[in-house]
C-alpha positions, 0 to 999 in steps of 0.5 A: 499500500502506497504511503500517504503524504502528511497533511498540511494540517498535520504538519502545523500541529506537530509544528506547534506541539514542538514549540510548546515543548520548546517554550516549557524547556526555556521556562524550566532554565528561566526559573534558575534565574532568581536562585542564581541572581541571589547567588550572584548578589556581590555582582552589580545587576548590570554587569550581570545583565552584561555577562549573561548576554556576552556568555549568551552570545559565546554559548550560540557561537559554540552550538553553531560550531558543535552542529557545523552551522556556519554563521553568516556575519554580514547581515548581523553587522547592521542597524536592523540587529542594532535595534534587536539588540537594543530591545533586549538590552533595554529589557535587562536595563529597565528591569534592573532600574525597576527594582531600585524604585519598586519591590520585586513583586510590582516589577515582576507583576508589570513585567509580566503584562507583556502577553498583553503587548504582544497579543496587539503587536502580533495584531498589528505587525504580524496580522495573528489575533486571538480568539476570545478563549486566548485573551481570556487565557491572556489575562488570567496569565497576567493576573496570576503572576501579580497574585503570585507576586503578591502585589499590594497598592503603592501610589508613591512618586518613587514607586510609580517611576519603578512601576513605569520602568517595568513596564517599558521592561515588558514593552521591550521583551514584546518588541523583542519577541514579535521581532523574533517571529517576523523575522524567522524566515529570514535569518537561522536561529543561531545567526538571529541570537548570536547577532541579537545577544552581541549587540545587547552585550555592546549596548550594555557595556558603558553602563557595566564598566560605570558599575564594575567599581562597586562589585565583589567577584567571590567564586560562587558569584561567578559561577552563578553569573556564568551559568546564568548566562549560559542556562537561562539566557544562552541555552533558555532565550534560544530555545524561546526564539526557536519556539517563536517560529513555530507558535504565536509570541503571545502563547510563548510569552504567556508560557514563559510567565511559567518562570515566575511559578518555577522561580518560586518552586525552586527558591523554596528548594534551595533557598527555603523560602516557602510560597504561601497559599496566596501564592500558590494559587497565583501559580494555578491561575497562571496555569489555567491562562496557559492552558486556555491559550495552548488549548 
């Protein structure tokens, strides 16, 4: 009997399942960030961000070499990739700066409003709309992140400035995500990732040098920074970008909100910082929202 050709719809379903698996794998790596950042606490946040991007670019180059993929450098040395790198550099910078003015809870909750911005940008730029059930999933994901982070109202000017910076981090993460999906047909994954991480490190270099005198490098802190660059960013964000090539950006980013839930669990295991029942309820809301989006 002749073998039946695979239907295009079946190919698309398989590609989406693979995209969801890649996004979930990225979240597992993202979730290690809070614990590792705590260990690296003697190093300034700006330096940590620079090291992460620099080591991530090196990680991608090593993986590409092992995979026998030859990166085309000429397209990467362009204003287009400089802008892509600027978006991820600003994402880190705004997030780090927000922590100086508002609480971690406020910052995390507002950074993870990114799925809302991505849904709007995807509609305008990529012509990818959402069904009502997926909009509900996005809303639940954002609410769950706020509940899990333990947000409490704070209208002091200093806190409002921090909240504005966190929203800036969400906006730039949204632009970064939509850009990654929009160029999926033009640049190979390793080329795109190496270019974006490399430019991001270049943009942060002056700030990292400015912050360097206040840092102290111990062996545990250095080890944590190295793993932050290789694991959550070099491999994790590359998996995230790979998922963007198979699944709409809103779904991928909503899955990424699971980082908050995973970070809380790992903090309980390694730092004995146990979540409250309220926080667990927030995690359950996030998972429900993710389920609605990928159903």
